[in-house]
C-alpha positions as CSV (number, residue, x, y, z in Angstrom):
1,M,-15.5,-64.4,88.7
2,D,-16.0,-67.7,90.6
3,F,-19.3,-69.2,90.0
4,T,-18.6,-72.4,91.3
5,A,-18.3,-70.7,94.7
6,G,-21.5,-71.1,96.5
7,D,-21.6,-74.7,94.5
8,P,-22.9,-77.7,97.0
9,V,-21.5,-80.1,94.3
10,R,-18.5,-78.1,94.3
11,R,-18.1,-77.9,98.5
12,L,-18.9,-81.7,98.7
13,V,-15.8,-82.8,96.4
14,D,-13.5,-79.9,97.8
15,W,-14.5,-81.0,101.7
16,C,-13.7,-84.6,100.3
17,A,-10.4,-84.1,99.0
18,R,-9.4,-82.2,102.2
19,R,-9.9,-85.6,104.2
20,Q,-6.7,-86.7,105.9
21,N,-8.0,-90.3,104.7
22,R,-5.8,-91.1,101.8
23,L,-9.2,-92.9,100.5
24,A,-10.9,-89.8,100.6
25,A,-9.2,-87.7,99.5
26,W,-8.0,-90.1,96.7
27,I,-12.1,-90.3,95.7
28,G,-12.3,-86.7,96.7
29,R,-9.4,-85.6,93.7
30,G,-11.6,-88.1,91.3
31,A,-14.5,-86.6,92.0
32,R,-12.8,-82.9,91.4
33,S,-11.4,-84.0,88.0
34,I,-15.2,-85.7,86.9
35,H,-16.6,-82.7,87.4
36,D,-14.1,-80.5,86.3
37,Y,-14.2,-82.1,82.8
38,Y,-18.1,-82.0,83.3
39,L,-18.1,-77.7,84.1
40,K,-15.9,-77.8,80.3
41,L,-18.6,-79.7,78.7
42,E,-21.7,-77.8,80.3
43,D,-19.5,-74.7,79.2
44,R,-19.6,-76.3,75.4
45,I,-23.4,-77.1,75.7
46,D,-25.0,-73.9,77.5
47,P,-22.5,-71.2,78.4
48,A,-25.3,-69.2,80.6
49,E,-26.7,-72.4,82.7
50,R,-23.6,-72.1,85.3
51,I,-24.9,-68.3,85.8
52,L,-28.4,-69.6,86.1
53,K,-27.5,-72.1,88.5
54,A,-25.7,-69.7,90.9
55,M,-28.3,-66.9,90.5
56,A,-30.3,-69.7,93.0
57,S,-27.8,-69.2,95.8
58,A,-27.5,-65.1,95.4
59,D,-29.6,-62.8,97.4
60,E,-29.1,-60.1,95.0
61,F,-28.1,-59.0,91.4
62,V,-26.4,-56.5,89.8
63,V,-27.7,-56.7,86.1
64,H,-25.8,-54.3,83.3
65,T,-28.3,-53.0,80.9
66,A,-30.3,-50.4,80.6
67,V,-33.7,-52.5,79.5
68,P,-34.6,-54.3,82.9
69,A,-37.2,-56.1,80.0
70,D,-34.8,-57.8,77.9
71,F,-33.3,-59.4,80.9
72,Y,-36.9,-60.8,82.2
73,R,-37.5,-61.5,78.6
74,L,-34.1,-63.8,79.2
75,L,-35.0,-65.5,82.1
76,R,-38.3,-66.5,80.9
77,R,-37.1,-67.9,77.9
78,H,-34.0,-70.0,79.8
79,A,-36.8,-71.0,82.1
80,W,-38.7,-72.3,79.3
81,K,-35.7,-74.5,77.6
82,H,-34.3,-75.4,80.7
83,A,-38.0,-76.5,81.9
84,F,-38.1,-78.8,78.3
85,W,-35.2,-80.2,78.2
86,F,-35.7,-80.8,81.9
87,S,-38.5,-83.5,81.1
88,V,-36.6,-84.8,77.9
89,D,-34.3,-85.6,80.3
90,L,-36.1,-87.1,82.9
91,L,-38.1,-89.0,79.8
92,V,-34.4,-90.7,78.6
93,S,-33.5,-91.5,82.9
94,A,-37.0,-92.8,83.2
95,V,-36.1,-95.3,80.1
96,V,-32.6,-96.1,81.1
97,I,-34.0,-96.8,84.4
98,I,-36.6,-99.6,82.6
99,F,-33.2,-100.9,80.7
100,T,-31.0,-100.9,83.4
101,P,-31.2,-105.0,83.7
102,V,-29.6,-105.3,80.3
103,L,-27.3,-101.8,80.6
104,A,-25.7,-103.1,83.9
105,P,-23.2,-106.2,83.0
106,L,-22.0,-104.0,80.0
107,P,-18.4,-103.4,81.4
108,G,-17.5,-99.7,82.4
109,P,-19.0,-96.7,83.9
110,N,-23.2,-96.4,83.1
111,V,-23.2,-93.0,81.0
112,F,-26.4,-94.3,79.5
113,F,-27.5,-93.2,83.3
114,Y,-25.2,-90.7,84.6
115,Y,-25.0,-88.4,81.9
116,P,-29.0,-87.8,81.6
117,L,-29.2,-87.8,85.2
118,L,-26.0,-85.1,85.4
119,R,-28.0,-83.0,82.7
120,L,-31.3,-83.7,84.9
121,L,-29.9,-82.2,87.6
122,S,-28.6,-79.4,86.3
123,H,-31.5,-78.2,84.2
124,Y,-33.1,-78.5,88.0
125,R,-31.0,-76.6,89.2
126,A,-31.1,-73.4,86.1
127,I,-34.2,-73.5,86.4
128,R,-34.5,-72.7,90.1
129,G,-32.0,-69.8,89.5
130,T,-34.6,-68.2,86.8
131,L,-36.9,-67.9,88.8
132,V,-34.4,-66.7,91.9
133,G,-34.1,-63.7,89.4
134,L,-37.6,-63.6,88.2
135,R,-39.1,-63.2,91.9
136,S,-36.0,-61.0,92.9
137,E,-37.1,-57.6,93.9
138,N,-33.0,-57.3,94.8
139,I,-32.2,-56.4,91.5
140,E,-30.2,-53.2,90.4
141,F,-29.8,-52.2,86.6
142,R,-27.3,-50.5,85.2
143,A,-26.6,-48.9,82.1
C-alpha cells in the first residue's frame, strides 16, 4: 500500500516536478529526491510513524487484531511518545533559531535547523494521526 498517496508534501513535490517550466520541474525533481531520502531516514528512525501520519487523512480503518484494547493502547503509547519528541524538537528548533545569526554564515545547508524542524512537523502529523485513530468511530476489527 502506498502510504504517501495522501501526503500533502508529496503531492506538492510531484506537482512541481510535472511543471512545463524547466526550473520548476528541476526544483521539483530535486525536492522529490530529498523527500525520498528523508522518508528512508524516517523509516529507519520509526517505521510506524508513516502509518500514523497516513491515519490523519483516513476516514475509516481496518485493524487486524483480536483485541481492540491493544490497538488503542498502542495508539496512546505512540501519542505520548510523539508528544514527548515533538516538545524536544520544538526546544531544539527554538535554540537553533536563537543561534541562527551564528549558524547562517556557515557554508552549505543549515542542517542544524532543517532536521529538527522536519522531525517537529513529522511528530505533529503522527500525533494528529493517533488522535484521529483514537477518536474514529469507523474502525473495523478483524481477527
